[in-house]
N, CA, C and O of each residue as an XYZ file, in Angstrom:
780
protein
N      46.010     18.437      2.596
C      45.790     17.075      2.226
C      44.635     16.467      3.026
O      43.778     15.783      2.466
N      44.619     16.717      4.320
C      43.534     16.216      5.152
C      42.231     16.882      4.740
O      41.166     16.266      4.735
N      42.348     18.153      4.398
C      41.157     18.878      3.997
C      40.578     18.301      2.707
O      39.357     18.191      2.594
N      41.388     17.937      1.753
C      40.917     17.348      0.504
C      40.226     16.006      0.762
O      39.232     15.668      0.120
N      40.767     15.266      1.699
C      40.194     13.962      2.010
C      38.818     14.120      2.669
O      37.909     13.356      2.344
N      38.632     15.075      3.578
C      37.343     15.280      4.237
C      36.302     15.765      3.239
O      35.127     15.415      3.349
N      36.725     16.578      2.256
C      35.786     17.001      1.217
C      35.331     15.816      0.380
O      34.174     15.762     -0.038
N      36.199     14.893      0.138
C      35.815     13.736     -0.672
C      34.955     12.748      0.121
O      34.188     12.006     -0.492
N      35.046     12.703      1.440
C      34.216     11.819      2.270
C      32.829     12.403      2.530
O      31.885     11.664      2.811
N      32.707     13.710      2.439
C      31.429     14.354      2.738
C      30.279     13.809      1.880
O      29.238     13.470      2.443
N      30.409     13.705      0.545
C      29.303     13.149     -0.244
C      28.981     11.701      0.133
O      27.816     11.306      0.102
N      29.981     10.915      0.484
C      29.745      9.518      0.879
C      28.944      9.465      2.174
O      28.028      8.653      2.300
N      29.276     10.318      3.133
C      28.562     10.359      4.417
C      27.118     10.803      4.195
O      26.196     10.222      4.767
N      26.917     11.831      3.367
C      25.566     12.321      3.094
C      24.736     11.240      2.405
O      23.577     11.030      2.765
N      25.307     10.557      1.426
C      24.585      9.487      0.731
C      24.248      8.331      1.671
O      23.163      7.756      1.583
N      25.168      7.990      2.566
C      24.925      6.926      3.543
C      23.789      7.318      4.479
O      22.910      6.503      4.759
N      23.798      8.561      4.968
C      22.720      9.036      5.834
C      21.382      9.043      5.085
O      20.356      8.634      5.630
N      21.403      9.503      3.851
C      20.193      9.538      3.045
C      19.634      8.130      2.815
O      18.424      7.920      2.893
N      20.504      7.181      2.536
C      20.068      5.792      2.353
C      19.479      5.238      3.648
O      18.455      4.554      3.631
N      20.134      5.538      4.773
C      19.639      5.067      6.066
C      18.278      5.646      6.402
O      17.396      4.929      6.876
N      18.098      6.944      6.159
C      16.810      7.587      6.419
C      15.735      7.013      5.491
O      14.595      6.823      5.917
N      16.078      6.738      4.241
C      15.116      6.163      3.293
C      14.641      4.789      3.759
O      13.445      4.499      3.719
N      15.566      3.948      4.196
C      15.206      2.618      4.701
C      14.325      2.751      5.937
O      13.326      2.045      6.072
N      14.696      3.658      6.840
C      13.913      3.861      8.062
C      12.493      4.333      7.714
O      11.523      3.803      8.256
N      12.357      5.325      6.817
C      11.038      5.820      6.411
C      10.205      4.722      5.755
O       9.003      4.623      6.001
N      10.832      3.908      4.933
C      10.122      2.821      4.269
C       9.543      1.853      5.292
O       8.393      1.433      5.165
N      10.311      1.501      6.284
C       9.842      0.556      7.313
C       8.780      1.164      8.207
O       7.848      0.476      8.622
N       8.910      2.441      8.504
C       7.941      3.100      9.370
C       6.592      3.237      8.668
O       5.551      3.054      9.299
N       6.595      3.553      7.385
C       5.338      3.791      6.670
C       4.637      2.518      6.228
O       3.435      2.549      5.967
N       5.343      1.402      6.136
C       4.694      0.146      5.764
C       3.984     -0.435      6.964
O       4.437     -0.304      8.101
N       2.816     -1.108      6.682
C       2.120     -1.792      7.762
C       2.947     -2.986      8.193
O       3.689     -3.577      7.409
N       2.799     -3.313      9.436
C       3.485     -4.474      9.980
C       2.979     -5.727      9.265
O       1.778     -5.998      9.305
N       3.862     -6.511      8.602
C       3.384     -7.692      7.879
C       2.699     -8.700      8.785
O       1.835     -9.446      8.325
N       3.062     -8.742     10.064
C       2.389     -9.650     10.991
C       0.945     -9.205     11.180
O       0.044    -10.041     11.264
N       0.714     -7.879     11.247
C      -0.643     -7.374     11.440
C      -1.528     -7.701     10.245
O      -2.727     -7.924     10.414
N      -0.955     -7.733      9.029
C      -1.743     -8.038      7.839
C      -2.270     -9.462      7.869
O      -3.389     -9.717      7.425
N      -1.492    -10.376      8.377
C      -1.890    -11.780      8.370
C      -2.356    -12.261      9.736
O      -2.731    -13.425      9.879
N      -2.341    -11.397     10.738
C      -2.733    -11.790     12.082
C      -4.247    -11.942     12.147
O      -4.979    -10.953     12.165
N      -4.710    -13.188     12.183
C      -6.146    -13.442     12.229
C      -6.609    -13.740     13.650
O      -7.712    -14.249     13.851
N      -5.769    -13.423     14.640
C      -6.173    -13.664     16.017
C      -6.946    -12.480     16.576
O      -7.618    -12.613     17.599
N      -6.862    -11.318     15.923
C      -7.584    -10.142     16.397
C      -8.914    -10.045     15.668
O      -8.979    -10.201     14.449
N      -9.969     -9.789     16.422
C     -11.308     -9.666     15.834
C     -11.584     -8.182     15.603
O     -12.252     -7.526     16.402
N     -11.052     -7.667     14.488
C     -11.230     -6.264     14.136
C     -11.872     -6.175     12.758
O     -11.562     -6.963     11.864
N     -12.760     -5.215     12.597
C     -13.440     -5.038     11.312
C     -12.443     -4.611     10.245
O     -11.609     -3.735     10.474
N     -12.537     -5.245      9.066
C     -11.663     -4.842      7.963
C     -12.409     -3.990      6.942
O     -11.772     -3.317      6.132
N     -13.753     -4.003      6.959
C     -14.505     -3.036      6.165
C     -15.921     -2.918      6.700
O     -16.399     -3.778      7.439
N     -16.581     -1.837      6.312
C     -17.960     -1.607      6.734
C     -18.773     -1.115      5.544
O     -18.225     -0.642      4.549
N     -20.094     -1.237      5.670
C     -21.003     -0.761      4.626
C     -22.244     -0.198      5.302
O     -22.628     -0.644      6.383
N     -22.860      0.772      4.668
C     -24.076      1.400      5.185
C     -25.240      1.104      4.242
O     -25.054      1.008      3.029
N     -26.448      0.961      4.809
C     -27.684      0.756      4.047
C     -27.516     -0.319      2.973
O     -27.544     -0.036      1.775
N     -27.341     -1.551      3.431
C     -27.115     -2.649      2.483
C     -28.424     -3.363      2.144
O     -29.350     -3.398      2.954
N     -28.486     -3.921      0.958
C     -29.612     -4.737      0.506
C     -29.055     -5.920     -0.269
O     -28.248     -5.749     -1.183
N     -29.487     -7.124      0.098
C     -29.055     -8.347     -0.570
C     -30.295     -9.095     -1.047
O     -31.202     -9.356     -0.256
N     -30.344     -9.442     -2.325
C     -31.445    -10.230     -2.891
C     -30.940    -11.641     -3.160
O     -29.870    -11.816     -3.744
N     -31.696    -12.644     -2.742
C     -31.365    -14.039     -3.024
C     -32.447    -14.579     -3.954
O     -33.640    -14.449     -3.678
N     -32.015    -15.188     -5.065
C     -32.946    -15.705     -6.056
C     -32.981    -17.228     -6.012
O     -31.970    -17.873     -5.733
N     -34.157    -17.799     -6.290
C     -34.260    -19.256     -6.381
C     -33.818    -19.683     -7.786
O     -33.541    -18.823     -8.622
N     -33.748    -20.990     -8.063
C     -33.278    -21.449     -9.382
C     -34.114    -20.953    -10.565
O     -33.618    -20.909    -11.691
N     -35.372    -20.581    -10.325
C     -36.213    -20.090    -11.424
C     -36.047    -18.593    -11.660
O     -36.609    -18.053    -12.614
N     -35.288    -17.920    -10.810
C     -35.064    -16.486    -10.976
C     -35.975    -15.606    -10.148
O     -35.877    -14.381    -10.218
N     -36.870    -16.211     -9.358
C     -37.734    -15.426     -8.475
C     -36.970    -15.074     -7.206
O     -36.113    -15.831     -6.748
N     -37.295    -13.911     -6.646
C     -36.654    -13.496     -5.397
C     -37.107    -14.429     -4.282
O     -38.303    -14.569     -4.027
N     -36.139    -15.072     -3.616
C     -36.440    -15.969     -2.498
C     -36.549    -15.157     -1.211
O     -37.512    -15.297     -0.457
N     -35.549    -14.304     -0.969
C     -35.610    -13.419      0.190
C     -34.781    -12.170     -0.069
O     -33.920    -12.134     -0.948
N     -35.073    -11.150      0.729
C     -34.331     -9.890      0.681
C     -33.830     -9.614      2.089
O     -34.598     -9.664      3.050
N     -32.541     -9.323      2.209
C     -31.945     -8.943      3.486
C     -31.559     -7.477      3.389
O     -30.824     -7.082      2.485
N     -32.055     -6.668      4.322
C     -31.758     -5.239      4.377
C     -31.203     -4.954      5.769
O     -31.676     -5.527      6.751
N     -30.200     -4.069      5.865
C     -29.651     -3.677      7.164
C     -29.163     -2.237      7.091
O     -28.774     -1.753      6.028
N     -29.190     -1.557      8.242
C     -28.697     -0.178      8.299
C     -27.194     -0.119      8.094
O     -26.688      0.777      7.419
N     -26.471     -1.083      8.682
C     -25.013     -1.098      8.522
C     -24.482     -2.509      8.702
O     -25.148     -3.375      9.270
N     -23.255     -2.723      8.202
C     -22.601     -4.023      8.301
C     -21.120     -3.817      8.579
O     -20.486     -2.939      7.995
N     -20.573     -4.632      9.475
C     -19.133     -4.703      9.715
C     -18.672     -6.101      9.346
O     -19.322     -7.079      9.714
N     -17.562     -6.214      8.626
C     -17.008     -7.508      8.234
C     -15.699     -7.714      8.985
O     -14.918     -6.775      9.140
N     -15.451     -8.946      9.457
C     -14.251     -9.273     10.221
C     -13.416    -10.293      9.463
O     -13.919    -11.340      9.055
N     -12.131     -9.980      9.276
C     -11.249    -10.832      8.478
C     -10.857    -12.120      9.192
O     -10.633    -13.140      8.540
N     -10.771    -12.092     10.528
C     -10.257    -13.262     11.242
C     -11.124    -14.498     11.041
O     -10.594    -15.602     10.914
N     -12.441    -14.338     11.011
C     -13.324    -15.495     10.817
C     -14.306    -15.288      9.655
O     -15.212    -16.096      9.453
N     -14.124    -14.215      8.903
C     -14.964    -13.887      7.739
C     -16.436    -13.704      8.117
O     -17.316    -13.874      7.273
N     -16.707    -13.359      9.381
C     -18.084    -13.134      9.813
C     -18.462    -11.672      9.594
O     -17.614    -10.830      9.300
N     -19.760    -11.392      9.745
C     -20.261    -10.026      9.608
C     -21.247     -9.749     10.727
O     -21.903    -10.660     11.233
N     -21.344     -8.484     11.107
C     -22.340     -8.043     12.078
C     -23.232     -7.015     11.404
O     -22.749     -6.123     10.706
N     -24.538     -7.145     11.616
C     -25.512     -6.252     10.997
C     -26.264     -5.480     12.065
O     -26.561     -6.009     13.136
N     -26.571     -4.224     11.766
C     -27.381     -3.403     12.665
C     -28.754     -3.224     12.025
O     -28.858     -2.859     10.854
N     -29.801     -3.482     12.796
C     -31.194     -3.401     12.346
C     -31.450     -4.211     11.072
O     -31.929     -3.667     10.077
N     -31.129     -5.514     11.101
C     -31.386     -6.335      9.912
C     -32.868     -6.677      9.773
O     -33.580     -6.838     10.764
N     -33.315     -6.784      8.516
C     -34.667     -7.208      8.194
C     -34.576     -8.223      7.069
O     -34.049     -7.935      5.995
N     -35.096     -9.415      7.331
C     -35.061    -10.508      6.363
C     -36.494    -10.782      5.925
O     -37.346    -11.110      6.751
N     -36.763    -10.650      4.629
C     -38.119    -10.837      4.101
C     -38.141    -12.018      3.140
O     -37.516    -11.981      2.080
N     -38.873    -13.078      3.525
C     -39.088    -14.220      2.626
C     -40.290    -13.893      1.753
O     -41.385    -13.658      2.263
N     -40.091    -13.877      0.453
C     -41.158    -13.441     -0.448
C     -41.675    -14.536     -1.368
O     -42.592    -14.291     -2.152
N     -41.119    -15.725     -1.295
C     -41.492    -16.777     -2.248
C     -42.608    -17.682     -1.738
O     -42.724    -18.823     -2.186
N     -43.408    -17.211     -0.837
C     -44.509    -17.985     -0.262
C     -45.813    -17.217     -0.483
O     -45.792    -16.000     -0.669
N     -46.941    -17.918     -0.464
C     -48.217    -17.191     -0.559
C     -48.392    -16.210      0.603
O     -49.035    -15.170      0.453
N     -47.815    -16.547      1.764
C     -47.880    -15.668      2.928
C     -46.445    -15.272      3.305
O     -45.730    -16.071      3.911
N     -46.017    -14.057      2.959
C     -44.641    -13.640      3.248
C     -44.319    -13.697      4.739
O     -45.199    -13.562      5.590
N     -43.040    -13.901      5.032
C     -42.536    -13.933      6.402
C     -41.466    -12.853      6.528
O     -40.583    -12.737      5.678
N     -41.555    -12.060      7.603
C     -40.576    -11.015      7.889
C     -39.887    -11.347      9.200
O     -40.540    -11.716     10.176
N     -38.570    -11.216      9.223
C     -37.780    -11.452     10.432
C     -36.927    -10.208     10.639
O     -36.254     -9.754      9.714
N     -36.952     -9.652     11.851
C     -36.146     -8.462     12.124
C     -35.635     -8.482     13.553
O     -36.175     -9.181     14.411
N     -34.586     -7.707     13.798
C     -34.017     -7.572     15.140
C     -33.155     -6.313     15.167
O     -33.032     -5.608     14.166
N     -32.569     -6.048     16.311
C     -31.676     -4.880     16.420
C     -30.279     -5.207     15.902
O     -29.613     -4.354     15.316
N     -29.834     -6.453     16.122
C     -28.489     -6.858     15.709
C     -28.515     -8.281     15.156
O     -29.419     -9.064     15.447
N     -27.491     -8.597     14.344
C     -27.345     -9.960     13.828
C     -25.879    -10.239     13.556
O     -25.118     -9.343     13.190
N     -25.492    -11.503     13.743
C     -24.160    -11.979     13.367
C     -24.357    -13.017     12.274
O     -25.220    -13.889     12.378
N     -23.545    -12.915     11.224
C     -23.670    -13.812     10.077
C     -22.347    -14.542      9.890
O     -21.291    -13.911      9.886
N     -22.391    -15.882      9.734
C     -21.147    -16.626      9.524
C     -20.595    -16.341      8.133
O     -21.234    -15.653      7.337
N     -19.406    -16.871      7.841
C     -18.691    -16.477      6.622
C     -19.412    -16.803      5.325
O     -19.263    -16.068      4.349
N     -20.183    -17.870      5.281
C     -20.861    -18.191      4.023
C     -22.346    -17.822      4.037
O     -23.080    -18.152      3.106
N     -22.784    -17.137      5.096
C     -24.159    -16.650      5.151
C     -25.200    -17.704      5.433
O     -26.394    -17.437      5.292
N     -24.787    -18.898      5.827
C     -25.754    -19.972      6.061
C     -26.374    -19.922      7.450
O     -27.429    -20.515      7.673
N     -25.733    -19.220      8.395
C     -26.250    -19.118      9.754
C     -26.270    -17.658     10.182
O     -25.263    -16.956     10.086
N     -27.436    -17.207     10.659
C     -27.608    -15.834     11.129
C     -28.125    -15.909     12.560
O     -29.135    -16.563     12.819
N     -27.439    -15.243     13.496
C     -27.890    -15.190     14.883
C     -28.430    -13.784     15.131
O     -27.682    -12.806     15.120
N     -29.742    -13.701     15.355
C     -30.414    -12.427     15.611
C     -30.489    -12.202     17.108
O     -30.766    -13.133     17.864
N     -30.244    -10.968     17.548
C     -30.316    -10.662     18.974
C     -31.005     -9.322     19.190
O     -30.955     -8.432     18.340
N     -31.642     -9.200     20.334
C     -32.244     -7.957     20.804
C     -33.508     -7.604     20.014
O     -33.438     -7.172     18.864
N     -34.643     -7.794     20.646
C     -35.946     -7.456     20.068
C     -36.210     -8.171     18.738
O     -36.533     -7.540     17.732
N     -36.067     -9.486     18.757
C     -36.316    -10.281     17.553
C     -37.828    -10.391     17.339
O     -38.577    -10.720     18.259
N     -38.255    -10.112     16.118
C     -39.669    -10.195     15.759
C     -39.800    -10.949     14.442
O     -39.145    -10.618     13.454
N     -40.661    -11.972     14.443
C     -40.972    -12.726     13.226
C     -42.464    -12.542     12.971
O     -43.280    -12.752     13.868
N     -42.821    -12.149     11.746
C     -44.227    -11.967     11.377
C     -44.539    -12.783     10.136
O     -43.793    -12.757      9.157
N     -45.646    -13.504     10.185
C     -46.151    -14.229      9.008
C     -47.472    -13.563      8.634
O     -48.356    -13.396      9.474
N     -47.593    -13.190      7.371
C     -48.794    -12.501      6.898
C     -50.029    -13.377      7.062
O     -49.939    -14.605      7.058
N     -51.173    -12.738      7.204
C     -52.440    -13.467      7.258
C     -52.604    -14.270      5.969
O     -52.240    -13.811      4.886
N     -53.155    -15.474      6.104
C     -53.339    -16.328      4.931
C     -54.394    -17.387      5.226
O     -54.602    -17.763      6.380
N     -55.047    -17.859      4.195
C     -56.026    -18.954      4.281
C     -57.015    -18.742      5.424
O     -57.361    -19.691      6.127
N     -57.473    -17.501      5.614
C     -58.443    -17.207      6.657
C     -57.857    -17.112      8.048
O     -58.603    -16.932      9.012
N     -56.549    -17.226      8.186
C     -55.895    -17.118      9.491
C     -55.305    -15.719      9.643
O     -54.778    -15.160      8.682
N     -55.394    -15.145     10.859
C     -54.815    -13.811     11.057
C     -53.283    -13.860     11.067
O     -52.681    -14.932     11.117
N     -52.680    -12.691     11.018
C     -51.222    -12.589     11.063
C     -50.678    -13.267     12.322
O     -51.292    -13.192     13.387
N     -49.530    -13.926     12.198
C     -48.844    -14.557     13.331
C     -47.587    -13.758     13.640
O     -46.915    -13.266     12.734
N     -47.273    -13.631     14.931
C     -46.018    -12.987     15.325
C     -45.315    -13.850     16.360
O     -45.952    -14.586     17.113
N     -44.019    -13.750     16.384
C     -43.207    -14.435     17.377
C     -42.171    -13.437     17.869
O     -41.502    -12.791     17.062
N     -42.032    -13.304     19.183
C     -41.067    -12.376     19.781
C     -40.134    -13.145     20.709
O     -40.556    -14.041     21.441
N     -38.854    -12.773     20.659
C     -37.846    -13.362     21.533
C     -36.643    -12.426     21.574
O     -36.617    -11.416     20.870
N     -35.657    -12.753     22.388
C     -34.451    -11.918     22.477
C     -33.284    -12.468     21.669
O     -32.326    -11.743     21.399
N     -33.349    -13.733     21.281
C     -32.279    -14.299     20.454
C     -32.837    -15.445     19.619
O     -33.620    -16.264     20.101
N     -32.414    -15.485     18.348
C     -32.888    -16.535     17.454
C     -31.814    -16.827     16.413
O     -31.156    -15.917     15.910
N     -31.646    -18.112     16.097
C     -30.740    -18.518     15.021
C     -31.587    -18.841     13.800
O     -32.578    -19.565     13.887
N     -31.174    -18.285     12.647
C     -31.908    -18.478     11.393
C     -30.965    -19.098     10.370
O     -29.813    -18.683     10.244
N     -31.464    -20.095      9.640
C     -30.752    -20.684      8.512
C     -31.531    -20.267      7.265
O     -32.472    -20.958      6.872
N     -31.154    -19.141      6.631
C     -31.963    -18.570      5.543
C     -32.208    -19.515      4.377
O     -33.322    -19.559      3.854
N     -31.214    -20.262      3.959
C     -31.381    -21.156      2.806
C     -32.394    -22.258      3.091
O     -33.182    -22.627      2.220
N     -32.369    -22.779      4.308
C     -33.274    -23.864      4.696
C     -34.609    -23.349      5.222
O     -35.539    -24.130      5.427
N     -34.709    -22.029      5.442
C     -35.897    -21.391      6.002
C     -36.278    -22.014      7.345
O     -37.449    -22.283      7.613
N     -35.261    -22.236      8.180
C     -35.483    -22.779      9.520
C     -35.016    -21.763     10.551
O     -34.126    -20.952     10.291
N     -35.647    -21.825     11.752
C     -35.313    -20.922     12.844
C     -35.338    -21.686     14.156
O     -36.080    -22.656     14.315
N     -34.510    -21.230     15.098
C     -34.511    -21.819     16.439
C     -34.265    -20.713     17.456
O     -33.373    -19.884     17.279
N     -35.056    -20.707     18.519
C     -34.869    -19.768     19.625
C     -34.644    -20.579     20.892
O     -35.458    -21.432     21.244
N     -33.542    -20.312     21.571
C     -33.245    -20.978     22.837
C     -33.546    -20.072     24.026
O     -33.226    -20.414     25.165
N     -34.147    -18.942     23.772
C     -34.604    -18.003     24.808
C     -36.132    -18.026     24.804
O     -36.732    -18.486     23.832
N     -36.777    -17.539     25.876
C     -38.243    -17.540     25.912
C     -38.854    -16.829     24.702
O     -38.341    -15.816     24.226
N     -39.967    -17.395     24.220
C     -40.664    -16.850     23.051
C     -42.131    -16.598     23.388
O     -42.708    -17.252     24.257
N     -42.717    -15.635     22.680
C     -44.151    -15.374     22.753
C     -44.689    -15.424     21.338
O     -44.253    -14.668     20.469
N     -45.641    -16.320     21.109
C     -46.250    -16.506     19.796
C     -47.691    -16.014     19.873
O     -48.429    -16.389     20.785
N     -48.093    -15.178     18.922
C     -49.478    -14.709     18.871
C     -50.041    -14.943     17.477
O     -49.335    -14.858     16.472
N     -51.340    -15.242     17.452
C     -52.081    -15.345     16.193
C     -53.507    -14.936     16.522
O     -54.239    -15.673     17.183
N     -53.895    -13.757     16.057
C     -55.191    -13.220     16.454
C     -55.181    -12.984     17.954
O     -54.292    -12.308     18.473
N     -56.183    -13.547     18.666
C     -56.241    -13.407     20.123
C     -55.455    -14.498     20.848
O     -55.263    -14.413     22.061
N     -55.004    -15.504     20.135
C     -54.243    -16.594     20.740
C     -52.853    -16.105     21.129
O     -52.166    -15.457     20.339
N     -52.445    -16.424     22.365
C     -51.107    -16.067     22.851
C     -50.512    -17.306     23.507
O     -51.133    -17.914     24.379
N     -49.298    -17.681     23.082
C     -48.614    -18.849     23.636
C     -47.197    -18.434     24.020
O     -46.508    -17.755     23.258
N     -46.767    -18.854     25.222
C     -45.402    -18.604     25.695
C     -44.681    -19.935     25.850
O     -45.283    -20.932     26.250
N     -43.396    -19.947     25.535
C     -42.586    -21.164     25.671
C     -41.146    -20.769     25.967
O     -40.741    -19.626     25.751
N     -40.381    -21.736     26.466
C     -38.966    -21.478     26.768
C     -38.082    -21.566     25.531
O     -37.043    -20.910     25.457
N     -38.499    -22.382     24.555
C     -37.711    -22.573     23.326
C     -38.652    -22.800     22.156
O     -39.833    -23.099     22.334
N     -38.097    -22.649     20.935
C     -38.907    -22.825     19.741
C     -38.030    -23.259     18.583
O     -36.884    -22.826     18.460
N     -38.583    -24.125     17.728
C     -37.964    -24.485     16.453
C     -39.032    -24.326     15.388
O     -40.204    -24.616     15.623
N     -38.617    -23.858     14.203
C     -39.583    -23.597     13.144
C     -39.011    -23.989     11.792
O     -37.818    -23.827     11.536
N     -39.880    -24.508     10.929
C     -39.529    -24.817      9.546
C     -40.542    -24.095      8.665
O     -41.697    -24.510      8.565
N     -40.104    -23.018      8.032
C     -41.005    -22.193      7.234
C     -41.498    -22.920      5.988
O     -42.605    -22.649      5.522
N     -40.715    -23.825      5.445
C     -41.096    -24.520      4.211
C     -42.318    -25.409      4.434
O     -43.248    -25.405      3.628
N     -42.314    -26.169      5.525
C     -43.462    -27.044      5.785
C     -44.485    -26.398      6.729
O     -45.533    -26.985      7.001
N     -44.184    -25.196      7.228
C     -45.125    -24.480      8.085
C     -45.270    -25.072      9.468
O     -46.363    -25.059     10.034
N     -44.187    -25.594     10.023
C     -44.226    -26.246     11.332
C     -43.506    -25.397     12.374
O     -42.417    -24.879     12.125
N     -44.131    -25.262     13.550
C     -43.522    -24.582     14.694
C     -43.601    -25.534     15.872
O     -44.680    -26.033     16.193
N     -42.465    -25.795     16.526
C     -42.423    -26.652     17.715
C     -42.029    -25.808     18.914
O     -40.941    -25.233     18.946
N     -42.917    -25.734     19.901
C     -42.655    -24.999     21.134
C     -42.265    -25.999     22.206
O     -42.850    -27.079     22.298
N     -41.268    -25.639     23.025
C     -40.749    -26.580     24.019
C     -40.550    -25.877     25.358
O     -40.307    -24.671     25.407
N     -40.656    -26.638     26.438
C     -40.324    -26.174     27.781
C     -41.322    -25.189     28.365
O     -41.369    -24.034     27.942
N     -42.118    -25.625     29.326
C     -43.069    -24.758     30.025
C     -43.958    -23.980     29.054
O     -44.077    -22.759     29.150
N     -44.568    -24.689     28.136
C     -45.453    -24.046     27.160
C     -46.770    -23.707     27.856
O     -47.408    -24.572     28.456
N     -47.170    -22.429     27.767
C     -48.421    -21.960     28.363
C     -49.102    -21.045     27.354
O     -48.440    -20.304     26.628
N     -50.419    -21.102     27.314
C     -51.089    -20.216     26.377
C     -52.591    -20.240     26.491
O     -53.177    -21.057     27.201
N     -53.195    -19.319     25.769
C     -54.639    -19.223     25.655
C     -54.969    -19.292     24.178
O     -54.535    -18.451     23.392
N     -55.748    -20.313     23.806
C     -56.087    -20.522     22.401
C     -57.506    -20.050     22.126
O     -58.423    -20.335     22.896
N     -57.682    -19.336     21.039
C     -58.992    -18.892     20.578
C     -59.208    -19.422     19.180
O     -58.300    -19.419     18.349
N     -60.419    -19.874     18.932
C     -60.768    -20.272     17.565
C     -60.952    -19.007     16.759
O     -61.583    -18.048     17.204
N     -60.401    -19.022     15.589
C     -60.583    -17.882     14.701
C     -61.896    -18.043     13.957
O     -62.187    -19.102     13.402
N     -62.678    -16.982     13.954
C     -63.941    -17.024     13.209
C     -63.616    -17.142     11.729
O     -62.693    -16.487     11.244
N     -64.364    -17.969     11.007
C     -64.083    -18.093      9.577
C     -64.250    -16.749      8.880
O     -65.151    -15.969      9.190
N     -63.366    -16.509      7.941
C     -63.422    -15.273      7.164
C     -64.551    -15.392      6.152
O     -64.596    -16.353      5.384
N     -65.474    -14.413      6.144
C     -66.577    -14.500      5.174
C     -66.055    -14.401      3.746
O     -65.149    -13.622      3.446
N     -66.652    -15.212      2.874
C     -66.259    -15.189      1.465
C     -67.064    -14.112      0.751
O     -68.253    -13.940      1.020
N     -66.418    -13.386     -0.158
C     -67.138    -12.318     -0.871
C     -68.167    -12.850     -1.839
O     -68.847    -12.071     -2.507
C-alpha cells in the first residue's frame, strides 16, 4: 500500500521539480528589467562603423556631410561619440571642413563638441588664401554654422598667423572673434592676378 502511494507521488514530484527548474531558467536567461530601464549607467547601447550623414537644406541641396570612422550611442542621455569625425559644409562658395580625433554629439545633433587635434579649414576664395584654425577643443552648432573654442587657438591665412585664448565664429556671416591675449603677425595678401 505504501509502495503504491509512493509510485503515485513520483510523477507529481517530477512535475513540480520540472516546473521549478523552468521558472528558474526563465528568470536566469531574462535580462534584469531594472537594467533595461536603468538610465543612470553611461554604457553604449549600439555602435556603427564608417558612418556618413548628409544634411539637406530646404531646397534639397546638401548643406553638410558628416563622416566618422565609428560611432557609439548611449541610451542614458541619447548622446553619441564619434571617432575621427569630419564635417564638411558644402553650401557656400568657399567650403569649410571641420575635423578632429573625437567628438561628442547631443541627442538631437544640435551641439557637437570636438576634441583632440581640431582643425577647421576654409577654402581659398575671393583672392584670399586658404584659412585654417587649430585648437584642442571646439563646440560646433552645425545647423547654425557657429563654432566656439574655449582653449587656445591658432588662426592662419597665407603668411598671417594669429594666436588667441578663445574664439567664436559664425560661418554664415563670415565673422571670427578672437579673445584673450590675441597676438599675431599680419601680412597683406598680394592680389590674385586676373586671367
